[in-house]
Residue frames relative to the residue before (quaternion, step in Angstrom):
aa qw qx qy qz dx dy dz
M 1.0000 0.0000 0.0000 0.0000 0.00 0.00 0.00
N 0.3662 -0.7445 0.5026 0.2429 3.58 -0.69 0.97
Q 0.7205 -0.4798 0.2957 0.4040 3.57 -1.28 0.41
N 0.6531 0.5245 -0.3233 0.4403 3.61 0.91 -0.87
R 0.6764 0.4806 -0.2880 0.4781 3.56 0.91 -0.93
H 0.6231 0.5354 -0.3313 0.4640 3.59 1.05 -0.80
S 0.6552 0.5103 -0.3033 0.4672 3.58 0.94 -0.90
K 0.6434 0.5140 -0.3196 0.4688 3.58 0.97 -0.85
H 0.6428 0.5173 -0.3145 0.4694 3.58 0.99 -0.84
Q 0.6495 0.5128 -0.3153 0.4646 3.60 0.96 -0.84
K 0.6565 0.5082 -0.3113 0.4625 3.57 0.96 -0.84
M 0.6584 0.4898 -0.3116 0.4790 3.60 0.97 -0.80
T 0.6120 0.5393 -0.3477 0.4623 3.59 1.04 -0.69
A 0.6391 0.5193 -0.3232 0.4663 3.60 0.98 -0.81
V 0.6302 0.5204 -0.3288 0.4732 3.61 1.01 -0.80
R 0.6928 0.4880 -0.2808 0.4505 3.58 0.82 -0.99
E 0.6702 0.5014 -0.3099 0.4510 3.59 0.88 -0.89
A 0.6831 0.4664 -0.2923 0.4800 3.59 0.84 -0.93
G 0.6391 0.5298 -0.3222 0.4551 3.59 1.01 -0.77
F 0.6353 0.5233 -0.3278 0.4637 3.58 0.98 -0.82
C 0.6774 0.4923 -0.2933 0.4613 3.58 0.84 -0.98
M 0.6452 0.5230 -0.3163 0.4584 3.58 0.97 -0.84
I 0.6845 0.4751 -0.2857 0.4734 3.60 0.85 -0.95
D 0.6385 0.5281 -0.3256 0.4555 3.58 0.96 -0.85
A 0.6690 0.4819 -0.2954 0.4826 3.58 0.92 -0.89
G 0.6284 0.5408 -0.3335 0.4489 3.59 1.02 -0.74
M 0.6541 0.4935 -0.3162 0.4782 3.59 0.98 -0.77
Y 0.6214 0.5236 -0.3377 0.4750 3.59 1.03 -0.75
L 0.6768 0.5007 -0.2939 0.4527 3.58 0.91 -0.90
D 0.5343 0.6110 -0.4124 0.4137 3.61 1.18 -0.38
T 0.7717 0.3118 -0.1703 0.5276 3.59 1.07 -0.69
H 0.7570 0.2544 -0.1565 0.5811 3.60 1.27 -0.22
P 0.0202 0.8758 -0.4822 0.0055 3.62 0.76 1.01
C 0.6938 0.4706 -0.2873 0.4632 3.62 1.16 -0.33
D 0.4709 0.6737 -0.4411 0.3603 3.59 1.26 0.13
G 0.3120 -0.8032 0.4849 0.1497 3.56 -0.20 1.31
K 0.6390 0.5186 -0.3303 0.4622 3.59 1.01 -0.76
A 0.6468 0.5071 -0.3183 0.4725 3.57 1.01 -0.79
M 0.6316 0.5230 -0.3335 0.4650 3.59 1.04 -0.74
D 0.6372 0.5142 -0.3234 0.4742 3.58 0.99 -0.80
Y 0.6330 0.5296 -0.3124 0.4703 3.57 1.01 -0.88
F 0.6495 0.5141 -0.3085 0.4676 3.57 0.93 -0.94
N 0.6772 0.5013 -0.2994 0.4478 3.58 0.82 -0.99
R 0.6387 0.5278 -0.3254 0.4557 3.59 0.99 -0.84
Y 0.7304 0.4211 -0.2495 0.4763 3.60 0.82 -0.95
Q 0.5703 0.5561 -0.3897 0.4622 3.58 1.15 -0.44
Q 0.6610 0.4915 -0.3002 0.4810 3.58 0.97 -0.86
M 0.6413 0.5149 -0.3219 0.4691 3.59 0.97 -0.84
Y 0.6321 0.5310 -0.3265 0.4604 3.60 1.02 -0.79
K 0.6569 0.5072 -0.3106 0.4635 3.58 0.88 -0.95
E 0.6742 0.4909 -0.2926 0.4678 3.58 0.93 -0.89
A 0.6520 0.5128 -0.3162 0.4604 3.59 0.99 -0.81
V 0.6426 0.5027 -0.3220 0.4803 3.60 1.00 -0.81
C 0.6498 0.5169 -0.3147 0.4600 3.58 0.92 -0.89
D 0.6598 0.5021 -0.3025 0.4701 3.59 0.93 -0.90
Y 0.6493 0.5103 -0.3198 0.4645 3.59 0.91 -0.88
E 0.7013 0.4745 -0.2818 0.4513 3.59 0.78 -1.01
K 0.6183 0.5508 -0.3433 0.4432 3.59 1.07 -0.68
H 0.7925 0.3340 -0.1517 0.4871 3.59 0.93 -0.91
C 0.8107 0.3056 -0.1163 0.4857 3.59 1.06 -0.69
G 0.6209 -0.5278 0.3645 0.4506 3.60 1.18 -0.26
P 0.6866 -0.5280 0.3180 0.3856 3.56 -1.23 0.39
L 0.3148 -0.7141 0.5955 0.1905 3.53 -1.23 0.69
F 0.7873 0.1518 -0.0349 0.5966 3.54 1.11 -0.79
L 0.6524 -0.5050 0.3780 0.4202 3.57 -1.21 0.30
T 0.6075 0.5611 -0.3565 0.4348 3.60 1.12 -0.54
G 0.6695 0.5056 -0.2959 0.4567 3.61 1.23 -0.35
I 0.5537 0.6158 -0.3880 0.4045 3.57 1.27 0.06
D 0.2562 -0.7398 0.6061 0.1403 3.55 -0.90 1.00
T 0.1504 -0.8302 0.5343 0.0523 3.57 -0.48 1.18
N 0.3380 0.7596 -0.4991 0.2444 3.61 1.20 0.25
D 0.7460 0.3298 -0.1926 0.5455 3.58 1.12 -0.67
G 0.6564 -0.4692 0.3124 0.5013 3.57 1.22 0.32
W 0.6874 -0.4540 0.3692 0.4303 3.55 -1.26 -0.41
T 0.1552 0.8665 -0.4576 0.1253 3.57 0.83 1.05
W 0.4977 0.6713 -0.4466 0.3198 3.61 1.13 -0.29
T 0.6359 0.5325 -0.3291 0.4514 3.60 1.17 -0.44
D 0.5081 0.6607 -0.4178 0.3615 3.60 1.26 -0.08
E 0.5867 0.5706 -0.3647 0.4441 3.59 1.21 -0.45
P 0.6019 -0.5590 0.4112 0.3951 3.62 -1.15 0.48
W 0.4469 -0.6696 0.5306 0.2655 3.54 -1.08 0.80
P 0.6939 -0.4852 0.3080 0.4340 3.63 -1.14 0.43
W 0.7013 0.4569 -0.2782 0.4712 3.61 0.92 -0.82
E 0.6474 0.4655 -0.3165 0.5138 3.56 1.33 -0.05
G 0.6411 -0.5378 0.3135 0.4489 3.57 1.28 0.22
G 0.3811 0.7682 -0.4498 0.2495 3.59 1.24 0.19
C 0.6900 0.4645 -0.2844 0.4767 3.59 1.12 -0.45
S 0.5295 0.6581 -0.4074 0.3471 3.58 1.19 -0.16
């Protein structure tokens, strides 16, 4: 695996890990809304998730439609698609 692909994989892993922790804490808070430690945990992982998504989108392209910059039009599709070697 080349360095670029490895870096992309690491960035996606960070998004998934932080997202899992955030969602898990959110479900816990649904039944324990007054747990201050759980709220702190949720807030920490929510921030980590936002930062991980931002880092991924900055270096690897958008994950969600909210990550697309349309100032130059719909240009994010100009990059090669994964089956065209875009993930390499």
